[in-house]
mmCIF file of the N, C-alpha and C atoms, coordinates in Angstrom:
data_MODEL
# 
_entry.id   MODEL 
# 
loop_
_atom_site.group_PDB 
_atom_site.id 
_atom_site.type_symbol 
_atom_site.label_atom_id 
_atom_site.label_alt_id 
_atom_site.label_comp_id 
_atom_site.label_asym_id 
_atom_site.label_entity_id 
_atom_site.label_seq_id 
_atom_site.pdbx_PDB_ins_code 
_atom_site.Cartn_x 
_atom_site.Cartn_y 
_atom_site.Cartn_z 
_atom_site.occupancy 
_atom_site.B_iso_or_equiv 
_atom_site.pdbx_formal_charge 
_atom_site.auth_seq_id 
_atom_site.auth_comp_id 
_atom_site.auth_asym_id 
_atom_site.auth_atom_id 
_atom_site.pdbx_PDB_model_num 
ATOM 1   N N  . MET A 1 1  ? -39.991 222.985 129.369 1.00 0.00 ? 1  MET A N  1 
ATOM 2   C CA . MET A 1 1  ? -38.927 223.806 129.905 1.00 0.00 ? 1  MET A CA 1 
ATOM 3   C C  . MET A 1 1  ? -39.441 224.445 131.195 1.00 0.00 ? 1  MET A C  1 
ATOM 4   N N  . GLN A 1 2  ? -38.539 224.591 132.144 1.00 0.00 ? 2  GLN A N  1 
ATOM 5   C CA . GLN A 1 2  ? -38.913 225.105 133.457 1.00 0.00 ? 2  GLN A CA 1 
ATOM 6   C C  . GLN A 1 2  ? -38.093 226.358 133.783 1.00 0.00 ? 2  GLN A C  1 
ATOM 7   N N  . ALA A 1 3  ? -38.749 227.334 134.409 1.00 0.00 ? 3  ALA A N  1 
ATOM 8   C CA . ALA A 1 3  ? -38.088 228.561 134.846 1.00 0.00 ? 3  ALA A CA 1 
ATOM 9   C C  . ALA A 1 3  ? -38.386 228.775 136.325 1.00 0.00 ? 3  ALA A C  1 
ATOM 10  N N  . LEU A 1 4  ? -37.461 229.429 137.037 1.00 0.00 ? 4  LEU A N  1 
ATOM 11  C CA . LEU A 1 4  ? -37.670 229.770 138.435 1.00 0.00 ? 4  LEU A CA 1 
ATOM 12  C C  . LEU A 1 4  ? -37.620 231.282 138.590 1.00 0.00 ? 4  LEU A C  1 
ATOM 13  N N  . LEU A 1 5  ? -38.667 231.830 139.184 1.00 0.00 ? 5  LEU A N  1 
ATOM 14  C CA . LEU A 1 5  ? -38.744 233.266 139.444 1.00 0.00 ? 5  LEU A CA 1 
ATOM 15  C C  . LEU A 1 5  ? -39.210 233.489 140.865 1.00 0.00 ? 5  LEU A C  1 
ATOM 16  N N  . LEU A 1 6  ? -38.808 234.606 141.430 1.00 0.00 ? 6  LEU A N  1 
ATOM 17  C CA . LEU A 1 6  ? -39.359 235.042 142.706 1.00 0.00 ? 6  LEU A CA 1 
ATOM 18  C C  . LEU A 1 6  ? -40.750 235.611 142.464 1.00 0.00 ? 6  LEU A C  1 
ATOM 19  N N  . ARG A 1 7  ? -41.572 235.644 143.492 1.00 0.00 ? 7  ARG A N  1 
ATOM 20  C CA . ARG A 1 7  ? -42.957 236.088 143.366 1.00 0.00 ? 7  ARG A CA 1 
ATOM 21  C C  . ARG A 1 7  ? -43.082 237.495 142.771 1.00 0.00 ? 7  ARG A C  1 
ATOM 22  N N  . ALA A 1 8  ? -42.347 238.476 143.280 1.00 0.00 ? 8  ALA A N  1 
ATOM 23  C CA . ALA A 1 8  ? -42.512 239.867 142.823 1.00 0.00 ? 8  ALA A CA 1 
ATOM 24  C C  . ALA A 1 8  ? -42.225 240.033 141.326 1.00 0.00 ? 8  ALA A C  1 
ATOM 25  N N  . PRO A 1 9  ? -41.096 239.550 140.809 1.00 0.00 ? 9  PRO A N  1 
ATOM 26  C CA . PRO A 1 9  ? -40.893 239.707 139.368 1.00 0.00 ? 9  PRO A CA 1 
ATOM 27  C C  . PRO A 1 9  ? -41.876 238.890 138.543 1.00 0.00 ? 9  PRO A C  1 
ATOM 28  N N  . TYR A 1 10 ? -42.275 237.740 139.059 1.00 0.00 ? 10 TYR A N  1 
ATOM 29  C CA . TYR A 1 10 ? -43.256 236.937 138.334 1.00 0.00 ? 10 TYR A CA 1 
ATOM 30  C C  . TYR A 1 10 ? -44.555 237.720 138.152 1.00 0.00 ? 10 TYR A C  1 
ATOM 31  N N  . GLU A 1 11 ? -45.000 238.372 139.207 1.00 0.00 ? 11 GLU A N  1 
ATOM 32  C CA . GLU A 1 11 ? -46.237 239.161 139.107 1.00 0.00 ? 11 GLU A CA 1 
ATOM 33  C C  . GLU A 1 11 ? -46.110 240.277 138.075 1.00 0.00 ? 11 GLU A C  1 
ATOM 34  N N  . ARG A 1 12 ? -44.920 240.826 137.931 1.00 0.00 ? 12 ARG A N  1 
ATOM 35  C CA . ARG A 1 12 ? -44.720 241.912 136.957 1.00 0.00 ? 12 ARG A CA 1 
ATOM 36  C C  . ARG A 1 12 ? -44.764 241.426 135.513 1.00 0.00 ? 12 ARG A C  1 
ATOM 37  N N  . ILE A 1 13 ? -44.312 240.188 135.262 1.00 0.00 ? 13 ILE A N  1 
ATOM 38  C CA . ILE A 1 13 ? -44.176 239.743 133.871 1.00 0.00 ? 13 ILE A CA 1 
ATOM 39  C C  . ILE A 1 13 ? -45.021 238.526 133.519 1.00 0.00 ? 13 ILE A C  1 
ATOM 40  N N  . ALA A 1 14 ? -45.870 238.070 134.411 1.00 0.00 ? 14 ALA A N  1 
ATOM 41  C CA . ALA A 1 14 ? -46.636 236.838 134.183 1.00 0.00 ? 14 ALA A CA 1 
ATOM 42  C C  . ALA A 1 14 ? -47.431 236.859 132.885 1.00 0.00 ? 14 ALA A C  1 
ATOM 43  N N  . ASP A 1 15 ? -48.121 237.952 132.613 1.00 0.00 ? 15 ASP A N  1 
ATOM 44  C CA . ASP A 1 15 ? -48.933 238.015 131.388 1.00 0.00 ? 15 ASP A CA 1 
ATOM 45  C C  . ASP A 1 15 ? -48.063 237.937 130.138 1.00 0.00 ? 15 ASP A C  1 
ATOM 46  N N  . ARG A 1 16 ? -46.952 238.644 130.155 1.00 0.00 ? 16 ARG A N  1 
ATOM 47  C CA . ARG A 1 16 ? -46.058 238.608 128.983 1.00 0.00 ? 16 ARG A CA 1 
ATOM 48  C C  . ARG A 1 16 ? -45.439 237.232 128.796 1.00 0.00 ? 16 ARG A C  1 
ATOM 49  N N  . LEU A 1 17 ? -45.042 236.591 129.905 1.00 0.00 ? 17 LEU A N  1 
ATOM 50  C CA . LEU A 1 17 ? -44.484 235.245 129.809 1.00 0.00 ? 17 LEU A CA 1 
ATOM 51  C C  . LEU A 1 17 ? -45.493 234.266 129.228 1.00 0.00 ? 17 LEU A C  1 
ATOM 52  N N  . ALA A 1 18 ? -46.712 234.349 129.698 1.00 0.00 ? 18 ALA A N  1 
ATOM 53  C CA . ALA A 1 18 ? -47.761 233.441 129.213 1.00 0.00 ? 18 ALA A CA 1 
ATOM 54  C C  . ALA A 1 18 ? -47.999 233.630 127.718 1.00 0.00 ? 18 ALA A C  1 
ATOM 55  N N  . ALA A 1 19 ? -47.934 234.866 127.256 1.00 0.00 ? 19 ALA A N  1 
ATOM 56  C CA . ALA A 1 19 ? -48.144 235.135 125.830 1.00 0.00 ? 19 ALA A CA 1 
ATOM 57  C C  . ALA A 1 19 ? -46.961 234.681 124.984 1.00 0.00 ? 19 ALA A C  1 
ATOM 58  N N  . LEU A 1 20 ? -45.746 234.884 125.486 1.00 0.00 ? 20 LEU A N  1 
ATOM 59  C CA . LEU A 1 20 ? -44.547 234.556 124.714 1.00 0.00 ? 20 LEU A CA 1 
ATOM 60  C C  . LEU A 1 20 ? -44.164 233.079 124.775 1.00 0.00 ? 20 LEU A C  1 
ATOM 61  N N  . ALA A 1 21 ? -44.424 232.451 125.919 1.00 0.00 ? 21 ALA A N  1 
ATOM 62  C CA . ALA A 1 21 ? -44.002 231.061 126.109 1.00 0.00 ? 21 ALA A CA 1 
ATOM 63  C C  . ALA A 1 21 ? -45.087 230.293 126.866 1.00 0.00 ? 21 ALA A C  1 
ATOM 64  N N  . PRO A 1 22 ? -46.192 229.999 126.200 1.00 0.00 ? 22 PRO A N  1 
ATOM 65  C CA . PRO A 1 22 ? -47.315 229.359 126.895 1.00 0.00 ? 22 PRO A CA 1 
ATOM 66  C C  . PRO A 1 22 ? -46.992 227.980 127.466 1.00 0.00 ? 22 PRO A C  1 
ATOM 67  N N  . ASP A 1 23 ? -45.986 227.303 126.943 1.00 0.00 ? 23 ASP A N  1 
ATOM 68  C CA . ASP A 1 23 ? -45.628 225.967 127.428 1.00 0.00 ? 23 ASP A CA 1 
ATOM 69  C C  . ASP A 1 23 ? -44.563 225.991 128.521 1.00 0.00 ? 23 ASP A C  1 
ATOM 70  N N  . LEU A 1 24 ? -44.086 227.169 128.902 1.00 0.00 ? 24 LEU A N  1 
ATOM 71  C CA . LEU A 1 24 ? -43.066 227.297 129.932 1.00 0.00 ? 24 LEU A CA 1 
ATOM 72  C C  . LEU A 1 24 ? -43.675 227.026 131.309 1.00 0.00 ? 24 LEU A C  1 
ATOM 73  N N  . ASP A 1 25 ? -43.082 226.123 132.056 1.00 0.00 ? 25 ASP A N  1 
ATOM 74  C CA . ASP A 1 25 ? -43.507 225.866 133.433 1.00 0.00 ? 25 ASP A CA 1 
ATOM 75  C C  . ASP A 1 25 ? -42.757 226.842 134.330 1.00 0.00 ? 25 ASP A C  1 
ATOM 76  N N  . VAL A 1 26 ? -43.474 227.816 134.869 1.00 0.00 ? 26 VAL A N  1 
ATOM 77  C CA . VAL A 1 26 ? -42.861 228.835 135.717 1.00 0.00 ? 26 VAL A CA 1 
ATOM 78  C C  . VAL A 1 26 ? -43.082 228.454 137.177 1.00 0.00 ? 26 VAL A C  1 
ATOM 79  N N  . VAL A 1 27 ? -42.006 228.053 137.833 1.00 0.00 ? 27 VAL A N  1 
ATOM 80  C CA . VAL A 1 27 ? -42.043 227.736 139.251 1.00 0.00 ? 27 VAL A CA 1 
ATOM 81  C C  . VAL A 1 27 ? -41.728 229.036 139.988 1.00 0.00 ? 27 VAL A C  1 
ATOM 82  N N  . VAL A 1 28 ? -42.558 229.353 140.964 1.00 0.00 ? 28 VAL A N  1 
ATOM 83  C CA . VAL A 1 28 ? -42.419 230.609 141.702 1.00 0.00 ? 28 VAL A CA 1 
ATOM 84  C C  . VAL A 1 28 ? -41.905 230.330 143.107 1.00 0.00 ? 28 VAL A C  1 
ATOM 85  N N  . LEU A 1 29 ? -40.823 231.014 143.473 1.00 0.00 ? 29 LEU A N  1 
ATOM 86  C CA . LEU A 1 29 ? -40.314 230.947 144.835 1.00 0.00 ? 29 LEU A CA 1 
ATOM 87  C C  . LEU A 1 29 ? -41.072 231.985 145.647 1.00 0.00 ? 29 LEU A C  1 
ATOM 88  N N  . GLU A 1 30 ? -41.907 231.501 146.550 1.00 0.00 ? 30 GLU A N  1 
ATOM 89  C CA . GLU A 1 30 ? -42.785 232.360 147.328 1.00 0.00 ? 30 GLU A CA 1 
ATOM 90  C C  . GLU A 1 30 ? -42.023 233.020 148.483 1.00 0.00 ? 30 GLU A C  1 
ATOM 91  N N  . PRO A 1 31 ? -42.558 234.115 149.016 1.00 0.00 ? 31 PRO A N  1 
ATOM 92  C CA . PRO A 1 31 ? -41.893 234.798 150.131 1.00 0.00 ? 31 PRO A CA 1 
ATOM 93  C C  . PRO A 1 31 ? -41.650 233.908 151.352 1.00 0.00 ? 31 PRO A C  1 
ATOM 94  N N  . ASP A 1 32 ? -42.489 232.882 151.545 1.00 0.00 ? 32 ASP A N  1 
ATOM 95  C CA . ASP A 1 32 ? -42.314 231.991 152.696 1.00 0.00 ? 32 ASP A CA 1 
ATOM 96  C C  . ASP A 1 32 ? -41.310 230.873 152.420 1.00 0.00 ? 32 ASP A C  1 
ATOM 97  N N  . GLY A 1 33 ? -40.699 230.863 151.218 1.00 0.00 ? 33 GLY A N  1 
ATOM 98  C CA . GLY A 1 33 ? -39.712 229.848 150.853 1.00 0.00 ? 33 GLY A CA 1 
ATOM 99  C C  . GLY A 1 33 ? -40.293 228.662 150.122 1.00 0.00 ? 33 GLY A C  1 
ATOM 100 N N  . GLY A 1 34 ? -41.611 228.566 150.053 1.00 0.00 ? 34 GLY A N  1 
ATOM 101 C CA . GLY A 1 34 ? -42.244 227.483 149.318 1.00 0.00 ? 34 GLY A CA 1 
ATOM 102 C C  . GLY A 1 34 ? -42.206 227.720 147.822 1.00 0.00 ? 34 GLY A C  1 
ATOM 103 N N  . LEU A 1 35 ? -42.457 226.673 147.084 1.00 0.00 ? 35 LEU A N  1 
ATOM 104 C CA . LEU A 1 35 ? -42.495 226.748 145.627 1.00 0.00 ? 35 LEU A CA 1 
ATOM 105 C C  . LEU A 1 35 ? -43.915 226.487 145.155 1.00 0.00 ? 35 LEU A C  1 
ATOM 106 N N  . THR A 1 36 ? -44.330 227.201 144.098 1.00 0.00 ? 36 THR A N  1 
ATOM 107 C CA . THR A 1 36 ? -45.629 226.949 143.489 1.00 0.00 ? 36 THR A CA 1 
ATOM 108 C C  . THR A 1 36 ? -45.481 226.878 141.977 1.00 0.00 ? 36 THR A C  1 
ATOM 109 N N  . LEU A 1 37 ? -46.399 226.166 141.367 1.00 0.00 ? 37 LEU A N  1 
ATOM 110 C CA . LEU A 1 37 ? -46.507 226.087 139.908 1.00 0.00 ? 37 LEU A CA 1 
ATOM 111 C C  . LEU A 1 37 ? -47.980 226.265 139.584 1.00 0.00 ? 37 LEU A C  1 
ATOM 112 N N  . ARG A 1 38 ? -48.302 227.313 138.856 1.00 0.00 ? 38 ARG A N  1 
ATOM 113 C CA . ARG A 1 38 ? -49.694 227.644 138.535 1.00 0.00 ? 38 ARG A CA 1 
ATOM 114 C C  . ARG A 1 38 ? -50.556 227.761 139.801 1.00 0.00 ? 38 ARG A C  1 
ATOM 115 N N  . GLY A 1 39 ? -49.953 228.305 140.859 1.00 0.00 ? 39 GLY A N  1 
ATOM 116 C CA . GLY A 1 39 ? -50.679 228.547 142.092 1.00 0.00 ? 39 GLY A CA 1 
ATOM 117 C C  . GLY A 1 39 ? -50.777 227.365 143.042 1.00 0.00 ? 39 GLY A C  1 
ATOM 118 N N  . ALA A 1 40 ? -50.322 226.200 142.623 1.00 0.00 ? 40 ALA A N  1 
ATOM 119 C CA . ALA A 1 40 ? -50.381 225.003 143.467 1.00 0.00 ? 40 ALA A CA 1 
ATOM 120 C C  . ALA A 1 40 ? -49.001 224.702 144.045 1.00 0.00 ? 40 ALA A C  1 
ATOM 121 N N  . PRO A 1 41 ? -48.934 224.086 145.222 1.00 0.00 ? 41 PRO A N  1 
ATOM 122 C CA . PRO A 1 41 ? -47.638 223.713 145.792 1.00 0.00 ? 41 PRO A CA 1 
ATOM 123 C C  . PRO A 1 41 ? -46.842 222.852 144.816 1.00 0.00 ? 41 PRO A C  1 
ATOM 124 N N  . PHE A 1 42 ? -45.538 223.089 144.798 1.00 0.00 ? 42 PHE A N  1 
ATOM 125 C CA . PHE A 1 42 ? -44.641 222.383 143.875 1.00 0.00 ? 42 PHE A CA 1 
ATOM 126 C C  . PHE A 1 42 ? -43.579 221.657 144.690 1.00 0.00 ? 42 PHE A C  1 
ATOM 127 N N  . ASP A 1 43 ? -43.312 220.404 144.353 1.00 0.00 ? 43 ASP A N  1 
ATOM 128 C CA . ASP A 1 43 ? -42.322 219.577 145.038 1.00 0.00 ? 43 ASP A CA 1 
ATOM 129 C C  . ASP A 1 43 ? -40.905 220.089 144.758 1.00 0.00 ? 43 ASP A C  1 
ATOM 130 N N  . PRO A 1 44 ? -40.167 220.502 145.795 1.00 0.00 ? 44 PRO A N  1 
ATOM 131 C CA . PRO A 1 44 ? -38.805 220.995 145.580 1.00 0.00 ? 44 PRO A CA 1 
ATOM 132 C C  . PRO A 1 44 ? -37.896 219.973 144.900 1.00 0.00 ? 44 PRO A C  1 
ATOM 133 N N  . GLY A 1 45 ? -38.165 218.687 145.093 1.00 0.00 ? 45 GLY A N  1 
ATOM 134 C CA . GLY A 1 45 ? -37.360 217.654 144.450 1.00 0.00 ? 45 GLY A CA 1 
ATOM 135 C C  . GLY A 1 45 ? -37.526 217.619 142.942 1.00 0.00 ? 45 GLY A C  1 
ATOM 136 N N  . ALA A 1 46 ? -38.604 218.198 142.437 1.00 0.00 ? 46 ALA A N  1 
ATOM 137 C CA . ALA A 1 46 ? -38.853 218.240 140.995 1.00 0.00 ? 46 ALA A CA 1 
ATOM 138 C C  . ALA A 1 46 ? -38.319 219.524 140.358 1.00 0.00 ? 46 ALA A C  1 
ATOM 139 N N  . LEU A 1 47 ? -37.681 220.369 141.155 1.00 0.00 ? 47 LEU A N  1 
ATOM 140 C CA . LEU A 1 47 ? -37.157 221.633 140.634 1.00 0.00 ? 47 LEU A CA 1 
ATOM 141 C C  . LEU A 1 47 ? -35.886 221.382 139.844 1.00 0.00 ? 47 LEU A C  1 
ATOM 142 N N  . LYS A 1 48 ? -35.979 221.600 138.538 1.00 0.00 ? 48 LYS A N  1 
ATOM 143 C CA . LYS A 1 48 ? -34.838 221.462 137.638 1.00 0.00 ? 48 LYS A CA 1 
ATOM 144 C C  . LYS A 1 48 ? -34.947 222.551 136.568 1.00 0.00 ? 48 LYS A C  1 
ATOM 145 N N  . PRO A 1 49 ? -34.838 223.816 137.000 1.00 0.00 ? 49 PRO A N  1 
ATOM 146 C CA . PRO A 1 49 ? -35.074 224.904 136.051 1.00 0.00 ? 49 PRO A CA 1 
ATOM 147 C C  . PRO A 1 49 ? -33.993 225.008 134.980 1.00 0.00 ? 49 PRO A C  1 
ATOM 148 N N  . ASP A 1 50 ? -34.459 225.254 133.777 1.00 0.00 ? 50 ASP A N  1 
ATOM 149 C CA . ASP A 1 50 ? -33.571 225.544 132.655 1.00 0.00 ? 50 ASP A CA 1 
ATOM 150 C C  . ASP A 1 50 ? -33.208 227.022 132.665 1.00 0.00 ? 50 ASP A C  1 
ATOM 151 N N  . ILE A 1 51 ? -34.106 227.828 133.198 1.00 0.00 ? 51 ILE A N  1 
ATOM 152 C CA . ILE A 1 51 ? -33.945 229.286 133.198 1.00 0.00 ? 51 ILE A CA 1 
ATOM 153 C C  . ILE A 1 51 ? -34.110 229.806 134.619 1.00 0.00 ? 51 ILE A C  1 
ATOM 154 N N  . TRP A 1 52 ? -33.179 230.641 135.032 1.00 0.00 ? 52 TRP A N  1 
ATOM 155 C CA . TRP A 1 52 ? -33.252 231.323 136.332 1.00 0.00 ? 52 TRP A CA 1 
ATOM 156 C C  . TRP A 1 52 ? -33.397 232.802 136.048 1.00 0.00 ? 52 TRP A C  1 
ATOM 157 N N  . TRP A 1 53 ? -34.461 233.391 136.556 1.00 0.00 ? 53 TRP A N  1 
ATOM 158 C CA . TRP A 1 53 ? -34.710 234.819 136.344 1.00 0.00 ? 53 TRP A CA 1 
ATOM 159 C C  . TRP A 1 53 ? -34.118 235.574 137.526 1.00 0.00 ? 53 TRP A C  1 
ATOM 160 N N  . LEU A 1 54 ? -33.048 236.298 137.290 1.00 0.00 ? 54 LEU A N  1 
ATOM 161 C CA . LEU A 1 54 ? -32.384 237.045 138.348 1.00 0.00 ? 54 LEU A CA 1 
ATOM 162 C C  . LEU A 1 54 ? -32.875 238.477 138.348 1.00 0.00 ? 54 LEU A C  1 
ATOM 163 N N  . SER A 1 55 ? -33.353 238.924 139.504 1.00 0.00 ? 55 SER A N  1 
ATOM 164 C CA . SER A 1 55 ? -33.836 240.292 139.653 1.00 0.00 ? 55 SER A CA 1 
ATOM 165 C C  . SER A 1 55 ? -33.336 240.827 140.991 1.00 0.00 ? 55 SER A C  1 
ATOM 166 N N  . LEU A 1 56 ? -33.511 242.104 141.201 1.00 0.00 ? 56 LEU A N  1 
ATOM 167 C CA . LEU A 1 56 ? -33.049 242.709 142.448 1.00 0.00 ? 56 LEU A CA 1 
ATOM 168 C C  . LEU A 1 56 ? -33.674 242.061 143.679 1.00 0.00 ? 56 LEU A C  1 
ATOM 169 N N  . GLU A 1 57 ? -34.858 241.518 143.541 1.00 0.00 ? 57 GLU A N  1 
ATOM 170 C CA . GLU A 1 57 ? -35.517 240.868 144.670 1.00 0.00 ? 57 GLU A CA 1 
ATOM 171 C C  . GLU A 1 57 ? -34.743 239.657 145.186 1.00 0.00 ? 57 GLU A C  1 
ATOM 172 N N  . ALA A 1 58 ? -33.865 239.090 144.381 1.00 0.00 ? 58 ALA A N  1 
ATOM 173 C CA . ALA A 1 58 ? -33.088 237.924 144.794 1.00 0.00 ? 58 ALA A CA 1 
ATOM 174 C C  . ALA A 1 58 ? -32.055 238.279 145.857 1.00 0.00 ? 58 ALA A C  1 
ATOM 175 N N  . PHE A 1 59 ? -31.749 239.552 145.987 1.00 0.00 ? 59 PHE A N  1 
ATOM 176 C CA . PHE A 1 59 ? -30.759 239.996 146.964 1.00 0.00 ? 59 PHE A CA 1 
ATOM 177 C C  . PHE A 1 59 ? -31.462 240.414 148.253 1.00 0.00 ? 59 PHE A C  1 
ATOM 178 N N  . GLY A 1 60 ? -30.875 240.103 149.378 1.00 0.00 ? 60 GLY A N  1 
ATOM 179 C CA . GLY A 1 60 ? -31.467 240.493 150.652 1.00 0.00 ? 60 GLY A CA 1 
ATOM 180 C C  . GLY A 1 60 ? -32.489 239.492 151.142 1.00 0.00 ? 60 GLY A C  1 
ATOM 181 N N  . LYS A 1 61 ? -33.278 239.910 152.095 1.00 0.00 ? 61 LYS A N  1 
ATOM 182 C CA . LYS A 1 61 ? -34.238 239.021 152.758 1.00 0.00 ? 61 LYS A CA 1 
ATOM 183 C C  . LYS A 1 61 ? -35.291 238.471 151.815 1.00 0.00 ? 61 LYS A C  1 
ATOM 184 N N  . ARG A 1 62 ? -35.697 239.257 150.842 1.00 0.00 ? 62 ARG A N  1 
ATOM 185 C CA . ARG A 1 62 ? -36.767 238.803 149.940 1.00 0.00 ? 62 ARG A CA 1 
ATOM 186 C C  . ARG A 1 62 ? -36.332 237.654 149.049 1.00 0.00 ? 62 ARG A C  1 
ATOM 187 N N  . GLY A 1 63 ? -35.027 237.467 148.893 1.00 0.00 ? 63 GLY A N  1 
ATOM 188 C CA . GLY A 1 63 ? -34.524 236.419 148.008 1.00 0.00 ? 63 GLY A CA 1 
ATOM 189 C C  . GLY A 1 63 ? -34.563 235.031 148.594 1.00 0.00 ? 63 GLY A C  1 
ATOM 190 N N  . GLY A 1 64 ? -34.732 234.947 149.915 1.00 0.00 ? 64 GLY A N  1 
ATOM 191 C CA . GLY A 1 64 ? -34.802 233.636 150.547 1.00 0.00 ? 64 GLY A CA 1 
ATOM 192 C C  . GLY A 1 64 ? -33.619 232.768 150.179 1.00 0.00 ? 64 GLY A C  1 
ATOM 193 N N  . ASP A 1 65 ? -33.896 231.567 149.746 1.00 0.00 ? 65 ASP A N  1 
ATOM 194 C CA . ASP A 1 65 ? -32.812 230.638 149.389 1.00 0.00 ? 65 ASP A CA 1 
ATOM 195 C C  . ASP A 1 65 ? -32.619 230.544 147.870 1.00 0.00 ? 65 ASP A C  1 
ATOM 196 N N  . TYR A 1 66 ? -32.865 231.638 147.179 1.00 0.00 ? 66 TYR A N  1 
ATOM 197 C CA . TYR A 1 66 ? -32.733 231.658 145.722 1.00 0.00 ? 66 TYR A CA 1 
ATOM 198 C C  . TYR A 1 66 ? -31.311 231.290 145.287 1.00 0.00 ? 66 TYR A C  1 
ATOM 199 N N  . PHE A 1 67 ? -30.308 231.962 145.868 1.00 0.00 ? 67 PHE A N  1 
ATOM 200 C CA . PHE A 1 67 ? -28.935 231.717 145.432 1.00 0.00 ? 67 PHE A CA 1 
ATOM 201 C C  . PHE A 1 67 ? -28.423 230.325 145.798 1.00 0.00 ? 67 PHE A C  1 
ATOM 202 N N  . PRO A 1 68 ? -28.734 229.783 146.979 1.00 0.00 ? 68 PRO A N  1 
ATOM 203 C CA . PRO A 1 68 ? -28.328 228.393 147.222 1.00 0.00 ? 68 PRO A CA 1 
ATOM 204 C C  . PRO A 1 68 ? -28.954 227.417 146.217 1.00 0.00 ? 68 PRO A C  1 
ATOM 205 N N  . ARG A 1 69 ? -30.202 227.663 145.834 1.00 0.00 ? 69 ARG A N  1 
ATOM 206 C CA . ARG A 1 69 ? -30.824 226.801 144.822 1.00 0.00 ? 69 ARG A CA 1 
ATOM 207 C C  . ARG A 1 69 ? -30.110 226.961 143.479 1.00 0.00 ? 69 ARG A C  1 
ATOM 208 N N  . LEU A 1 70 ? -29.748 228.177 143.138 1.00 0.00 ? 70 LEU A N  1 
ATOM 209 C CA . LEU A 1 70 ? -29.022 228.433 141.896 1.00 0.00 ? 70 LEU A CA 1 
ATOM 210 C C  . LEU A 1 70 ? -27.670 227.728 141.908 1.00 0.00 ? 70 LEU A C  1 
ATOM 211 N N  . ALA A 1 71 ? -26.960 227.832 143.009 1.00 0.00 ? 71 ALA A N  1 
ATOM 212 C CA . ALA A 1 71 ? -25.629 227.200 143.104 1.00 0.00 ? 71 ALA A CA 1 
ATOM 213 C C  . ALA A 1 71 ? -25.712 225.689 142.989 1.00 0.00 ? 71 ALA A C  1 
ATOM 214 N N  . ALA A 1 72 ? -26.824 225.109 143.414 1.00 0.00 ? 72 ALA A N  1 
ATOM 215 C CA . ALA A 1 72 ? -26.996 223.660 143.360 1.00 0.00 ? 72 ALA A CA 1 
ATOM 216 C C  . ALA A 1 72 ? -27.519 223.163 142.021 1.00 0.00 ? 72 ALA A C  1 
ATOM 217 N N  . SER A 1 73 ? -27.718 224.059 141.075 1.00 0.00 ? 73 SER A N  1 
ATOM 218 C CA . SER A 1 73 ? -28.287 223.678 139.792 1.00 0.00 ? 73 SER A CA 1 
ATOM 219 C C  . SER A 1 73 ? -27.231 223.695 138.697 1.00 0.00 ? 73 SER A C  1 
ATOM 220 N N  . PRO A 1 74 ? -26.804 222.533 138.250 1.00 0.00 ? 74 PRO A N  1 
ATOM 221 C CA . PRO A 1 74 ? -25.752 222.490 137.226 1.00 0.00 ? 74 PRO A CA 1 
ATOM 222 C C  . PRO A 1 74 ? -26.219 222.972 135.844 1.00 0.00 ? 74 PRO A C  1 
ATOM 223 N N  . ASP A 1 75 ? -27.516 223.015 135.612 1.00 0.00 ? 75 ASP A N  1 
ATOM 224 C CA . ASP A 1 75 ? -28.030 223.391 134.296 1.00 0.00 ? 75 ASP A CA 1 
ATOM 225 C C  . ASP A 1 75 ? -28.509 224.838 134.227 1.00 0.00 ? 75 ASP A C  1 
ATOM 226 N N  . ALA A 1 76 ? -28.214 225.621 135.244 1.00 0.00 ? 76 ALA A N  1 
ATOM 227 C CA . ALA A 1 76 ? -28.699 227.011 135.276 1.00 0.00 ? 76 ALA A CA 1 
ATOM 228 C C  . ALA A 1 76 ? -28.125 227.824 134.127 1.00 0.00 ? 76 ALA A C  1 
ATOM 229 N N  . ARG A 1 77 ? -28.996 228.678 133.570 1.00 0.00 ? 77 ARG A N  1 
ATOM 230 C CA . ARG A 1 77 ? -28.527 229.606 132.538 1.00 0.00 ? 77 ARG A CA 1 
ATOM 231 C C  . ARG A 1 77 ? -29.299 230.899 132.666 1.00 0.00 ? 77 ARG A C  1 
# 
């Protein structure tokens, strides 16, 4: 299962996520617009998140292209 989070909320909950869902692939949308998985660059073409973590950071400049990616994802929940 794959989740997409922005960097700031990911940093706040990373330890809890790892403990609760160790098999969850957490793709992080970085401030520069790039994607990472476990700290390594992640191919945007492989982004198919089952879970979208919506936080206040998604609004405004810090959110980057979070909402366009969400709108393009038919499986978002």
